[in-house]
N, C-alpha and C positions, 0 to 999 in steps of 0.2 A: 550582455549575453555573449559578445565576442570574447571577452576575457574568460567567461565561463567555459566556452567551447575550447579555447586554447588550453585552459587548465586541465580539462578532461582529457584532451588529446595528449598532452604532455604526461599526464598520469598513466594513461593507457600504454604509451610507449615505454615508460619506465617499468610498468608491471609486466609488459610483454618481454622485456629484457630480463626482468627478475625471474620470470617463470622458467627461462632457460637455465637459470642458476638455482631455481627453487627457493629463492630468498627475495622478499620484498621489503625494502626499507620505507617505512611510512611515518608521516606525522599525523596528528589528529585530524587536521583539515583535509589532508590527502585521503585519509581513511573515509571521511564523510563524503567527499566528492565521488570516490569510487563506489561507495554504498548507494548513493543516490542514483547512479547510473546502472548498478548491477543487482541491487536487492530486488527480490521477487515482488514485494509489495509496490515499490515505485514503478517497476517495469509494467506490472498489471494496471496500475493507476494511469500511466501514460497511454496504454492501449485503450483504457476506458474512455479517455478524452477523444481518441480517434474514433471510437465507436459512436460517441455522442455527436461528433461532427458528421459522421456518415448518416446518423439518424436525421439530422437537419436536412441533408440532401434528399433523403428518402421521403421526408414529409413534404418538402418543397415540390418534389416530382408529382405529388398527387394533384397539385393545382395546374400542372402543365397538360397539354393535349395528350390523350392516351390513344395511340394509333396501333391497330393490329391488322395483320393481313391473314387471309385464309385461302386454302385451296382444297378442293375435293375431287376425287375421281371415284365414281360408284358403278358397280356392276350388279344388275338384278338377274340372277339365274332364272328366277320365275317372277314375272311381273305380277303385282297384286291384282286380284280380281275385284271389280266393283259390280254390285248387283243392281239392276234396274227393273222396275215393275214391267211385267209383260202385259201391257194394256194398250189399247188403241190410243192415238193413231200410230204409235211407234212400236207396238207389240208385234210379235211373230206368231201368227196363227198356227204355224206348223209345230211350235214348241209347246208341248203339253204342260210345262211348268208355268207357275205364275210369276217367275222372275227370269231375267235374261242376264247371264254372266258376261261381263265386258272387261277387257284389259286396257286400261289407260296408262300409258307409259312406254318407255323404250328400255332397251337392255343396258345402255351405257349413258351416263350423265356426268358432267364435270362443271366446275365453277371456280372463279377467282373473285375474291372479295376484299374490300378495304373498309374497315370500320374505324370511326373516330368519335371520341367523346371529349368535351371540354367543359370543365366546371365553370359555371357562371356565378353561382352564389351557393356558398355552404359556410355558415357561421362557424361550425366546428373546425373547419380547415385553418382559418386564420388563428384561432385560439391554439390549435395544435402546433402551428408553426412557431408561435411565440413560446410555447411550452418547450418545444424541442431546443430552441436557442437558449432558454433558461437552463435546460438540462446540461448544456455544454459548460455553463458557468459553474454548475454544481460539481461536475467532474473535474474542473480546474481546481476548485476548492478541495475536492477529495485528494487530488494529487499533492497539493500543498500539505494537507494533513498527513498523508502517507510519508512524505519527505521529512516532516517534523518528527514523526514516530521513529523513522529510521535514524535520524540524527541523534535522538535521545538514546536509542538502544546502542548505537555505535559508540557514543561518548561513554556510556556506562561500561560497556564491554572493554573499551580501550583503557579506561582507568583501572579496570580489574587486572588487565595485563600488566600495567605499570606497577600496581601495588604488589603483585606477586613477584615482579622483577626486583623490586626494592626489598621484599622479604628475603629473596634468595641472596641478595648482596649483603644484607645485615646478618643472615644466618652464616654465610661464609666468613664474614668478619668475626662473628662471635665464635665460630668454630676455630678460626686461627688463634683467637685470643685464648680460648680454652686449651688448645693444643700446646700453646706456649706455657701456660700455667701448669699443665699436666707434666710437661717435660721438666720444668723447674722443680716441681714437687717430687717427681721420681728421683731426680738428682739429689735432692735433700734427703729423701728416704734412704737412698743407697749410701749416703754419707752419714746416716744416723741422726740427722737433725729433724726428721719428720716421721710420723707413724704411717703404718699401712692404711689405716682408715682415712687418712688425708688423701692418699692417692686414689682410693676407692671412691671417695666422695666426689672428687673432680672427674673421675672416669664416668660416673653416673651422669654428671652434668654434661660431659662431653657427648655421651650417647644420646641424651635428650636433645641436645643442640643439633646433632647429626640427623636425628629423626625429623626435627623441625625443618631442616634444610631439604630433606627428601620430600616431605609433604609440600613444601613451597614449590619445589620443582614440578611436582605433579599438578598442583593447582595452576602453575604458570602455563603448562602445556594445555590444560583444559581451557583456561581462559583465552588462549590464543585461538583455539578451535571455535569457541563461542564468537569471538570477534570476526573470524573469517566467515562464519555463517551469517552474521548480521550484515557483513559487507557484501555478501554474495561472491566471495572470492573462492577459487578452487582450493580444496583442502590439501592438495598436494604442494601448495606454495607455503613456505615458511615465512613468518613475519618477524621483522627486526625493528624495534622501536628505539629511537635515540633520544626522545624527549624524556624529561623527568617530571615527577609529580609536582615538584616545587615550581617548575617553569609554567605549568598549566594551572597553578593555583595562586596567582598574584593577589595579594591582600587588597590592593587598590581596586581591582576589578570586582572583588567580592563586596567591598564596601559600597561601590557605585551601584551594584545590583540592589542593595538593600534600600536605596532611595529611589529606584526606578518605579514609575507608575505603570509601565508596560504598554503594550499595543493591543489592538483589537484581535481577539483570538479567532483563528480560522473556523473553529467549531461554531461560533456565532454566525459566521457567513454561511456555513453549511446549513444551519437550521433556518436562517432567514430565506435561503434559496428553496429549501424544502417547503416552507410555508407558501412561497410564491408559486411553486409548482402545484400545490394543492389548490390554490386560488384559481389557477388556470384550469385545473381539472373540474372545479366547480363551474367555471364559465363554459367549459366544454359540454358538461352535462346539461347546463341551462340552454345552450344553443341548440340542443337536440330537439327543442320544441319548435324551432323555426323550419320552414320548408327549405328544400334544396332544389336548385335549378341547374340543369345540364343541357348543353347543346349536343345533339347527336347527328351524325351523318354517316352514310355508307354508300359505297359504289360496288356494283357486282356485275360480272359477266358470266353468263351460264350457257352451256351447250349440251347437246345430247345427240344420240344416234343409235341405230340398231346394231352398228358394227363399230368396233374400236377404231377403225381407220377413218370413220366419218365423224367421230365425236369432235375432233379439233378442226373440222372444216369451217371456214369463215361464215358460210351461209347458215350454219347450224348454231351460231353464237349470237346472243342478244344481251344488251346491257340494261341495267336498272340503277336507280339512285334514290336516296332519301335524305332529306334535311328536316330537322325538327327540334323542338324543345321538350324536355322531360322535367316534370315537377313532381317531387315527392312530398306529400303533406302528412306529417304525423298527426294522428287523431287520438288514439288511445293505446297505451302499452301496458295496461294493468298497474299503473303508478310506479313502474320500475325506475323511470328517470327521477321521479320525486324522491324515491328511497335513496338513490345514488347521491342526489344533491344534499340530503340530510346527512349522509355519511361524510361527505366532503366537509360540511360545516362542523361536524363533531371532531373530525380529524384536525381541522385548522385550530379549533379551540384547544385540543390536546397539545399541538405544537406551540401555540402561544404560551400555554402554561409551562411547557418545557423550557421555552426561551427565558421566561421569568426566573425559573428555578436555576437554569444554567448561568445566568448573569450573577445571581447571588453565590452560586457554587464557585465561580471563578474568583470572586472577591475573597471567599473563605480560603480557596486554594493558595492565593497570593499571600494572605495573612499567615497561613500555616507554613508555607515554604520559607517566608522571611524569618519567622520565629525559629524554625528548624536550623536555618543557616546561621542565625545569630548564636543559637545554642551550640552548634557545631564549632563555630569559630572560638567561642569561649572555651570549650573543651579542648580544642586544638592548642590554645595558648597554655592551658593547664598541663596538657600532656607534653608540650615542648619543654616547659619548665621542669616537669618530672624527669624528662629524659636528660636534661642538663644536670639535674641533681643526682640522678642515678649514675651518670658518668663520673661525676665528682666523687661520689661515695665509693665507687669501684676503684678509682685511681688511688684514693686514700687508703682503702683496705689493702690494695695490692702493695703499696709502698710500705705500709706497716708490717705486712706479712714478710716482705723481702728483708726488712730490717730486724725481724725477729720480735717485734713488739705487738704483733697482731696474730690472730689465729687463721688457720686454713678455712674454718667454717665461715668466718666473716667474709672472706674473699668469695667463697661459693655463693653465699647468700647475696652479696652485692652483685655478683655476676647474674644470678637469677633475676634480681630486681631490675638490672639493666636490660636484660632480654625482654622482660615483661613491659618495661617502659617503652622500648622500641616497638614492640607489637602494638601497644595501646596508641602510640603516636601515629603509626601507619594507619591504624583503624580510624583514628580521628581525622587524619588527612584525607583518607578515602571518603569518609562520611561527608566531609566538607565539600568535596568535589561532586558527590552525588546530590547533595542538597543544592549546590549551585546549578546543576542541570535541571533539577525539579523546579527551582525558582525561575530559570530561563524559560522553561515550558509554561509555567503559570503566567509569566509576563508576556508570553507570545514572542519571545526573542530567540527561539531556536532556529538558527540559520547557519548555512555554510559560508565561509569566507571565500568568495569567488575571485578575490584579488591575489590570493596566494596559490 
């Protein structure tokens, strides 16, 4: 953890300096570390873990004494009238009515109170407390899942930038090669050793190569923006990547992944925790059949007076207190608790079925990812061989043309074949990297290297 904090701090300082220059030089691992700290998904997942911890404290507080104070000051503009029967021996013979109005009360009254309740027994409280702690485990797993998703997206976006960088490099190389050939052909045409169609043919090839270069530059800029969004980096900062596709695609690592059995997926931990939470919910609803017992107590001081100045006189204030037990016994609720318990059991069965399906799904995902990676590696070998052959064919066609024993059309065709072989090779290289990421995900091995 200390290494991780130092890595994040160093990366933050580097990026702070880079923002002043509007350029950030990043490696793949640095991009992942930055994204884990700044991507919206991981930031919200970390906040969710804090929310779950606060929920545990909130639930725990329900089992602690609940103490409340109260104060009141009341004024009666007109004291309520109480009617008494006008009958002997307390009747008033002079009053013709059969009732006597009487005012019992004073104009001003006040009081101070302190109320306290303490839970003694509530089965649902202890179940809820354990469920709240389990919820924190679920949010921890959710955070791991969010980080894994971010790592996957950053890696794929990072590789997209690298591929487009390589496409630009190859397009520039191809353009330089075509320009050289075009210059030679124009010289031969001016000397009368070549036809106008030869120049036009190479000019068309040159225009196509230039268009490909511009498309690659546009795709490169777009891919950088996608990477910055995945990282949570300000769009005003430019990205400079110094790593190459070959450095990130060692054959030994790919072969090692093909024989990996993998680790337990965090999705299984998430689902198991959800089942545990549903089981706690079942226990909670079952515990609602049990009575609850609380200790209650209160103390109160009350005073009154006909004048505001006498309300707070000591002789007008009196105290009272109460201590007792309160028991609530559920008798009949219309079978609502029974219905909730049935729902819990059905939900648990659903989650168990999902866990069984998920386990088989992960096995199939690993099988598919390994098969795709093997296929991509085979294609990569073929495309690498095609690239070497296309270079060889172009070199031979160029030499033959320069020596006057070959045609201009052969050179143009060989150049087109070379460009196509380069594009296919890059596509195969990129597919291999994406398949590698998919296999790492399937094996549960998507992690950031905290040592770098």
